[in-house]
C-alpha positions in Angstrom: -18.3 -79.5 -29.0 -17.5 -77.6 -32.2 -20.8 -75.8 -32.2 -19.6 -74.0 -29.1 -16.2 -73.0 -30.6 -17.6 -69.7 -31.7 -20.7 -69.7 -29.6 -21.1 -65.9 -29.6 -20.7 -65.7 -33.4 -23.1 -68.6 -33.9 -25.8 -67.0 -31.8 -25.5 -63.7 -33.7 -25.7 -65.6 -37.0 -29.2 -66.9 -36.1 -31.8 -65.3 -38.4 -34.8 -63.2 -37.6 -38.1 -64.1 -39.3 -40.1 -61.1 -40.6 -43.4 -60.5 -42.2 -44.1 -58.8 -45.6 -42.4 -55.6 -46.6 -43.8 -52.3 -45.5 -46.1 -50.3 -47.8 -45.2 -46.8 -48.9 -46.9 -45.2 -46.0 -44.9 -47.2 -43.5 -47.8 -49.4 -42.4 -47.2 -53.2 -42.6 -49.0 -54.9 -45.4 -51.1 -58.0 -44.9 -49.1 -61.0 -43.7 -48.3 -63.8 -46.1 -49.8 -66.2 -43.6 -53.1 -67.9 -44.7 -56.3 -66.0 -44.1 -58.6 -67.2 -41.3 -60.6 -69.0 -44.0 -57.5 -71.0 -45.2 -56.8 -74.4 -43.9 -54.7 -74.1 -40.8 -52.9 -76.8 -38.8 -54.3 -77.4 -35.3 -51.7 -79.7 -33.8 -47.9 -79.6 -33.2 -47.2 -82.0 -36.2 -49.7 -80.8 -38.9 -48.3 -79.4 -42.1 -49.6 -76.0 -43.5 -51.8 -76.6 -46.5 -51.6 -74.4 -48.4 -48.1 -73.5 -47.4 -47.2 -70.2 -45.7 -44.3 -68.0 -46.8 -42.3 -66.3 -44.1 -39.9 -63.5 -45.1 -36.5 -63.7 -43.4 -33.5 -61.5 -42.8 -30.2 -63.2 -42.3 -26.6 -62.9 -41.2 -23.5 -64.5 -42.7 -19.8 -64.4 -42.1 -16.7 -66.3 -43.1 -17.7 -69.3 -40.9 -21.1 -69.6 -42.5 -19.7 -69.3 -46.0 -17.1 -71.9 -45.1 -19.8 -74.3 -44.2 -21.7 -73.6 -47.4 -18.6 -74.2 -49.4 -18.6 -77.8 -48.2 -22.3 -78.4 -48.9 -22.5 -78.8 -52.7 -25.5 -77.2 -54.3 -26.8 -75.6 -51.1 -27.0 -71.8 -50.4 -27.9 -69.7 -47.4 -31.4 -69.3 -48.8 -31.9 -72.8 -50.1 -30.4 -75.6 -48.1 -31.3 -78.9 -46.3 -32.9 -77.0 -43.4 -35.1 -74.8 -45.6 -36.1 -77.8 -47.6 -37.0 -79.8 -44.5 -39.2 -77.0 -43.1 -40.9 -76.7 -46.5 -41.5 -80.5 -46.9 -42.5 -81.4 -43.4 -44.2 -78.2 -42.2 -45.3 -76.3 -45.3 -43.2 -73.3 -44.3 -41.3 -71.5 -47.0 -38.7 -68.8 -46.5 -38.1 -65.6 -48.5 -35.1 -63.6 -47.5 -35.7 -59.9 -47.7 -32.0 -59.1 -47.0 -28.9 -60.9 -45.8 -26.3 -58.8 -44.0 -22.6 -59.5 -44.4 -21.0 -59.1 -41.1 -22.1 -58.5 -37.5 -22.0 -54.7 -37.6 -24.2 -54.5 -40.7 -26.7 -56.9 -39.3 -27.0 -55.0 -36.0 -27.3 -51.7 -37.7 -30.2 -52.9 -39.9 -32.0 -54.6 -36.9 -31.5 -51.5 -34.7 -33.2 -49.4 -37.3 -36.1 -51.9 -37.4 -36.4 -51.9 -33.6 -36.2 -48.1 -33.3 -38.9 -47.5 -35.9 -41.3 -50.1 -34.5 -41.3 -51.9 -37.9 -40.3 -55.2 -36.2 -40.2 -58.6 -37.9 -43.1 -61.0 -37.5 -40.8 -63.4 -35.8 -37.6 -61.9 -34.2 -34.8 -63.3 -32.2 -33.7 -60.9 -29.5 -31.8 -60.7 -26.2 -33.5 -60.2 -22.9 -33.2 -56.4 -23.0 -34.6 -56.1 -26.5 -37.4 -58.5 -25.5 -38.4 -56.2 -22.7 -38.3 -53.2 -25.0 -40.6 -54.8 -27.5 -43.0 -55.8 -24.7 -43.0 -52.4 -23.2 -43.9 -50.9 -26.7 -46.8 -53.4 -27.0 -45.4 -54.8 -30.2 -45.3 -58.5 -29.4 -47.7 -61.1 -28.1 -47.7 -63.4 -25.1 -46.8 -67.0 -26.1 -47.9 -69.0 -23.1 -50.8 -70.7 -24.9 -49.1 -71.0 -28.2 -46.1 -72.8 -26.6 -48.4 -75.0 -24.4 -50.5 -76.1 -27.3 -48.0 -76.6 -30.1 -44.7 -77.6 -28.4 -44.0 -81.3 -28.9 -43.3 -83.4 -25.8 -39.6 -83.6 -26.7 -39.4 -79.9 -27.2 -40.9 -79.3 -23.8 -38.5 -81.8 -22.3 -35.4 -80.2 -23.9 -36.4 -76.6 -23.0 -37.0 -77.7 -19.4 -33.6 -79.3 -19.0 -31.9 -76.2 -17.7 -34.6 -75.6 -15.1 -37.1 -72.7 -15.2 -34.5 -69.9 -15.6 -34.7 -69.6 -19.4 -38.4 -69.1 -19.2 -38.1 -66.8 -16.1 -35.9 -64.6 -18.1 -38.5 -64.4 -20.9 -41.4 -63.8 -18.6 -42.5 -60.2 -18.2 -45.4 -59.1 -16.1 -46.4 -62.7 -15.6 -46.5 -63.6 -19.4 -44.1 -65.5 -21.6 -43.0 -63.1 -24.2 -40.4 -65.2 -26.0 -39.5 -68.8 -26.6 -36.0 -69.5 -25.3 -33.5 -70.5 -28.0 -32.1 -72.9 -25.3 -28.4 -73.2 -24.7 -26.2 -74.9 -22.1 -25.4 -73.1 -18.9 -22.8 -75.6 -17.7 -20.9 -75.4 -21.0 -20.0 -71.8 -19.9 -17.9 -73.2 -17.0 -14.3 -72.3 -16.8 -11.3 -74.6 -16.8 -7.5 -74.3 -16.7 -5.9 -75.3 -20.0 -2.3 -76.2 -19.7 0.4 -77.4 -22.2 1.3 -80.7 -20.6 4.2 -81.3 -23.0 5.8 -78.1 -21.5 5.2 -79.6 -18.0 7.1 -82.7 -19.0 9.9 -80.7 -20.7 10.4 -78.6 -17.5 9.9 -81.6 -15.3 7.0 -80.0 -13.5 4.2 -82.0 -11.8 0.6 -81.4 -12.7 -0.6 -78.5 -10.5 -3.2 -79.3 -7.8 -3.5 -75.9 -6.1 -3.5 -72.3 -7.3 -0.1 -71.8 -5.8 1.1 -74.8 -7.9 -0.4 -73.2 -11.0 1.3 -69.8 -10.3 4.6 -71.7 -10.1 3.8 -73.3 -13.5 2.9 -70.0 -15.1 6.2 -68.4 -13.9 8.2 -71.4 -15.2 6.4 -71.2 -18.6 7.3 -67.5 -18.8 10.9 -67.7 -17.5 12.4 -71.1 -18.2 12.3 -71.3 -22.0 9.7 -74.1 -22.4 9.9 -73.8 -26.2 13.6 -74.4 -26.2 14.7 -71.6 -28.5 17.0 -70.0 -26.0 15.0 -66.8 -25.7 12.6 -65.5 -23.1 9.7 -65.1 -25.5 6.9 -67.2 -24.0 3.8 -66.1 -22.1 2.9 -67.7 -18.8 -0.8 -66.8 -18.8 -2.9 -65.7 -21.8 -5.1 -62.7 -21.3 -7.1 -60.5 -23.7 -8.1 -56.9 -23.5 -11.8 -57.5 -22.7 -10.6 -59.3 -19.6 -13.6 -61.7 -19.5 -14.8 -64.3 -21.9 -14.7 -67.9 -23.1 -11.0 -67.7 -24.1 -8.1 -66.1 -22.3 -10.6 -64.5 -19.8 -10.1 -64.0 -16.1 -13.3 -65.5 -14.7 -11.5 -68.7 -13.7 -8.6 -66.9 -12.2 -10.9 -64.8 -10.0 -12.9 -68.0 -9.1 -9.7 -69.5 -7.6 -9.8 -66.6 -5.1 -13.6 -67.2 -4.6 -14.4 -64.0 -6.5 -17.1 -63.9 -9.1 -16.8 -60.6 -10.9 -19.4 -61.1 -13.7 -22.3 -62.5 -11.8 -24.7 -61.9 -8.9 -24.0 -63.9 -5.7 -25.7 -64.2 -2.4 -24.1 -62.3 0.5 -23.9 -63.4 4.1 -27.2 -61.6 4.8 -29.0 -63.6 2.1 -29.2 -60.6 -0.3 -28.0 -60.5 -3.9 -24.8 -58.6 -4.4 -22.6 -58.2 -7.5 -19.3 -60.1 -7.5 -17.3 -57.3 -9.0 -17.4 -55.2 -5.9 -16.5 -57.9 -3.3 -13.3 -57.9 -1.3 -12.2 -61.2 -2.9 -12.1 -59.5 -6.2 -9.5 -57.0 -4.9 -7.3 -59.9 -3.7 -7.3 -61.5 -7.1 -6.5 -58.1 -8.8 -3.5 -57.7 -6.4 -2.0 -61.0 -7.6 -2.7 -60.2 -11.3 -0.9 -56.8 -10.9 2.1 -58.6 -9.4 2.2 -61.1 -12.2 2.2 -58.3 -14.8 5.0 -56.5 -13.1 7.0 -59.7 -12.9 6.6 -60.3 -16.7 4.4 -63.4 -16.4 1.7 -61.9 -18.7 1.9 -60.6 -22.2 3.0 -56.9 -21.7 0.8 -56.0 -24.7 -2.4 -57.9 -23.7 -4.3 -54.7 -23.0 -4.5 -53.9 -26.7 -5.1 -57.4 -28.1 -8.5 -58.9 -28.8 -9.1 -62.7 -28.5 -8.2 -63.3 -32.1 -4.8 -61.6 -31.7 -4.2 -63.4 -28.4 -5.0 -66.7 -30.1 -2.0 -66.2 -32.4 0.3 -66.6 -29.3 -1.3 -70.0 -28.6 -1.3 -71.1 -32.2 2.4 -70.2 -32.7 3.4 -72.0 -29.5 4.3 -69.0 -27.4 1.9 -69.7 -24.5 1.3 -72.4 -22.0 -1.7 -71.6 -19.8 -5.2 -70.1 -20.4 -8.4 -70.0 -18.5 -11.4 -70.7 -20.6 -14.4 -72.8 -21.6 -14.6 -76.4 -22.9 -14.2 -75.5 -26.6 -10.6 -74.2 -26.5 -9.2 -77.5 -27.7 -11.0 -76.8 -31.0 -9.9 -73.2 -31.2 -7.2 -72.1 -30.9 -5.4 -75.1 -29.5 -6.0 -77.4 -32.5 -4.2 -74.7 -34.5 -1.2 -75.0 -32.2 -1.4 -78.8 -32.6 -1.5 -78.4 -36.4 1.7 -76.3 -36.3 3.4 -78.4 -33.7 2.4 -82.1 -33.4 4.1 -82.3 -30.0 1.9 -79.6 -28.5 -0.6 -81.1 -26.0 -3.2 -79.0 -24.2 -5.3 -80.5 -21.4 -8.2 -79.0 -19.5 -8.0 -79.1 -15.7 -10.5 -78.2 -12.9 -10.1 -74.8 -11.4 -7.7 -74.7 -8.5 -8.1 -72.9 -5.2 -5.8 -70.5 -3.4 -6.8 -72.0 0.0 -8.5 -75.0 1.5 -11.9 -73.9 0.2 -13.1 -75.6 -3.0 -13.0 -73.4 -6.1 -16.3 -73.0 -7.9 -16.7 -72.1 -11.5 -19.0 -69.2 -12.1 -21.7 -69.8 -14.8 -24.6 -67.7 -16.0 -27.7 -68.6 -17.9 -26.5 -70.0 -21.2 -29.7 -69.0 -23.0 -29.7 -65.4 -23.9 -31.6 -65.3 -27.2 -35.4 -65.5 -27.4 -37.9 -65.8 -30.3 -40.6 -63.2 -30.0 -43.7 -62.9 -32.2 -45.2 -59.6 -33.5 -48.6 -58.9 -32.1 -50.5 -59.1 -35.5 -49.0 -62.5 -36.5 -51.6 -64.9 -37.9 -49.5 -68.0 -37.4 -47.5 -67.5 -34.2 -47.4 -71.3 -33.7 -45.0 -71.6 -36.8 -42.0 -70.7 -34.7 -42.8 -73.5 -32.2 -43.3 -76.0 -35.0 -39.8 -75.1 -36.3 -38.4 -75.7 -32.8 -40.1 -79.1 -32.8 -38.6 -80.1 -36.1 -35.1 -78.8 -35.3 -35.0 -80.8 -32.0 -36.6 -83.9 -33.5 -34.2 -84.2 -36.5 -31.2 -83.8 -34.3 -32.1 -85.7 -31.1 -35.4 -87.3 -31.5 -36.5 -90.8 -32.6 -36.2 -89.9 -36.3 -32.9 -88.0 -35.8 -30.4 -87.7 -38.6 -27.6 -86.0 -36.6 -25.0 -86.6 -39.2 -27.1 -84.9 -41.9 -28.5 -81.9 -40.1 -26.0 -81.1 -37.4 -22.5 -82.5 -38.1 -22.4 -84.0 -41.5 -18.9 -85.0 -42.6 -16.6 -82.0 -42.2 -19.4 -79.3 -42.5 -19.7 -78.9 -38.8 -21.8 -75.8 -38.8 -24.7 -77.0 -40.8 -27.0 -76.5 -37.9 -26.5 -72.7 -38.3 -28.4 -72.7 -41.5 -31.7 -73.2 -39.6 -33.4 -70.0 -38.3 -34.0 -71.7 -34.9 -31.2 -73.6 -33.2 -32.3 -74.8 -29.7 -30.3 -77.7 -28.3 -30.4 -79.9 -25.2 -28.4 -78.0 -22.6 -26.5 -81.0 -21.3 -26.1 -82.7 -24.7 -22.2 -82.4 -24.7 -21.8 -83.9 -21.3 -24.3 -86.6 -22.1 -22.4 -87.5 -25.2 -19.2 -87.8 -23.2 -20.9 -90.0 -20.6 -22.2 -92.3 -23.4 -18.8 -92.6 -24.9 -17.1 -93.2 -21.6 -19.6 -96.0 -20.7 -19.2 -97.6 -24.1 -15.4 -97.4 -23.9 -15.4 -99.2 -20.6 -17.9 -101.8 -21.8 -16.2 -102.2 -25.2 -19.4 -101.3 -27.0 -18.4 -98.2 -29.0 -19.9 -99.8 -32.2 -23.4 -99.6 -30.5 -23.4 -95.9 -30.1 -25.9 -93.8 -32.0 -26.6 -90.2 -32.8 -24.3 -87.4 -31.5 -22.2 -89.8 -29.4 -21.5 -92.0 -32.4 -20.4 -89.1 -34.6 -18.0 -87.8 -31.9 -16.7 -91.3 -31.0 -16.0 -92.0 -34.7 -13.9 -88.8 -34.8 -12.0 -89.7 -31.7 -11.2 -93.1 -33.2 -10.2 -91.5 -36.5 -7.8 -89.3 -34.6 -6.3 -92.3 -32.8 -6.0 -93.9 -36.2 -3.7 -91.1 -37.4 -5.8 -88.1 -38.3 -4.2 -85.5 -36.1 -6.5 -82.8 -37.4 -9.2 -84.4 -35.2 -7.1 -84.2 -31.9 -9.5 -81.6 -30.5 -12.4 -84.1 -30.3 -10.3 -86.4 -28.1 -9.2 -83.5 -26.0 -12.8 -82.8 -25.4 -14.6 -86.1 -25.2 -12.1 -88.9 -24.6 -12.1 -90.6 -21.2 -9.5 -88.0 -19.9 -10.8 -85.1 -21.9 -12.2 -81.8 -20.6 -15.7 -83.3 -20.3 -14.4 -85.6 -17.6 -13.7 -82.5 -15.6 -17.1 -81.2 -16.5 -18.6 -84.4 -15.1 -16.5 -83.9 -12.0 -18.0 -80.4 -11.7 -21.5 -81.7 -12.1 -21.2 -84.6 -9.7 -19.7 -82.5 -7.0 -21.8 -79.3 -7.5 -18.8 -77.1 -8.3 -20.8 -74.5 -10.2 -21.5 -71.0 -8.9 -24.6 -70.0 -10.8 -25.5 -66.4 -11.4 -28.3 -65.8 -8.8 -30.1 -63.3 -11.0 -31.7 -64.7 -14.2 -34.8 -62.6 -14.7 -35.6 -59.9 -17.3 -33.2 -56.9 -17.0 -34.4 -54.3 -14.5 -35.0 -50.7 -15.5 -31.7 -49.5 -14.0 -29.8 -52.4 -15.6 -31.1 -51.3 -19.0 -30.0 -47.7 -18.4 -26.7 -48.2 -16.4 -25.2 -51.7 -17.2 -23.1 -50.4 -20.1 -21.6 -47.6 -18.0 -20.8 -49.9 -15.1 -19.2 -52.5 -17.4 -17.0 -49.9 -18.9 -16.0 -48.6 -15.4 -15.2 -52.1 -14.3 -13.1 -53.1 -17.2 -11.2 -49.8 -17.3 -10.5 -49.9 -13.6 -9.5 -53.6 -13.5 -7.2 -53.1 -16.5 -5.5 -50.0 -15.0 -4.9 -51.9 -11.7 -3.4 -54.9 -13.5 -1.1 -52.7 -15.6 0.0 -50.8 -12.6 -1.5 -47.5 -13.8 -3.6 -47.4 -10.6 -2.6 -48.7 -7.1 -4.6 -51.6 -5.8 -6.4 -49.3 -3.3 -8.0 -47.7 -6.3 -10.4 -50.7 -6.1 -12.0 -49.1 -3.0 -12.8 -45.9 -4.9 -14.1 -48.1 -7.8 -16.6 -49.7 -5.4 -17.9 -46.3 -4.3 -18.2 -45.1 -7.9 -19.9 -48.4 -9.0 -22.6 -47.8 -6.5 -23.1 -44.1 -7.2 -23.2 -44.6 -11.0 -26.1 -47.0 -10.8 -25.0 -50.1 -9.0 -26.8 -49.3 -5.8 -30.1 -48.8 -7.7 -29.6 -52.0 -9.7 -28.8 -54.0 -6.6 -32.1 -52.7 -5.0 -34.1 -53.6 -8.1 -32.5 -57.1 -8.4 -33.4 -57.9 -4.8 -36.9 -56.6 -5.2 -37.3 -58.7 -8.3 -36.0 -61.7 -6.5 -38.5 -61.3 -3.6 -41.4 -60.8 -6.1 -40.5 -64.0 -7.9 -40.5 -65.9 -4.7 
């Protein structure tokens, strides 16, 4: 679970592999890969002999450096992952530069993309992938993937269906290898402080109306017992949507899906942000703000600042993803051993079942520059990463979660993972718990189970693992979602359309600004109707047309 705690940061920390530096005239020099006369591996498992050297650019932040601080003698450039790729594959890395911080990394990469001086291997999002393909800078990878991907790699990358590959397929050709991630792990839950429920003698909520009653009580009835009205009912952050303190789950309770594409009554794709149900949910949020159930200053607080309210024990409800027990609720627990957060399924405002909106979890792809001499090297690294964590020779407690260095996996350039691995680990632990065979667990399930048992043995710093994976943890709710088909998947998963590339940023800004002003009471609720008109005029109508055309073409 911990690898999802800062999922967005972790993805940005992945490195981009590049070829040799440019010559003085700006033309790329010869690749460091072997010449056609050199011995070259012909199968998925062969080692390069002689070895090849691949130059890298990297990204670090405080989280990465924290991991390295726990791995004695290892550095970002020379660590267990770089050693493994060298020893098993004959691939050596040479870092050209390592950026400190997200902004610096993006600036350097933007310069590279704009100039056309792109890395030999590069990790990009779907929009950047399309830009590189349009500029004829990268090569199709269909044959490379088919020939060099190991059976386990093909199995893992197929576990989220065809969508990850559909998103990387442009003009009928696979232009990037999906750095596979889970889609279901993006699902939304309602996280509630159950110790506050007990203190105020409130039952566990079953409906959205019940939850609204709980939120009001947490804001008005002094659940922290300090005699002051200083608690927040529902946590929100200024970006409105996201894995922590976002509004997706709240909207879903009203059958609104503001961040994804859905199918309308006519069978066409339509964006959830402009549907009538979204207006209904905004009406309730505006009322809650006026009634003091939300932090009056949430409009200027990012997720980190909002997390301080949870950590300090001033909040009792948040919508969000499965990793919230690890951050920020573990921090709340560290400060107050009596604090207990529990993840619940989304609750509906009516008799219709609430569905959690999810999108394609994979949004990073590895592309290969057109002149690369060893395009298969990236696939071989995928094979090794997956095998050493989940294959027959796996050493999960060395390469993924060794001891307390829980981000060691980030030190590998490629970081694909089985999309349902967290749910599967929960199911293994639950079955072993029922059968009394926890000692027989292996791999990831064993590592997690050991931490749950250590928590139960008195190590409260590991509470978050139990909140996630114990028999009544949030993954029991995830299993409920899965078994009962309670996900509302984004219906558009292809490469961005032309209008999306040009207009999505404008429409996102319009959406967030309008929704924020309605919630704060700066605009009347009927301003939503004008927003819908503006959304269509500013590009939404064209995007909708292109999305539907793309969907028909794919079928």
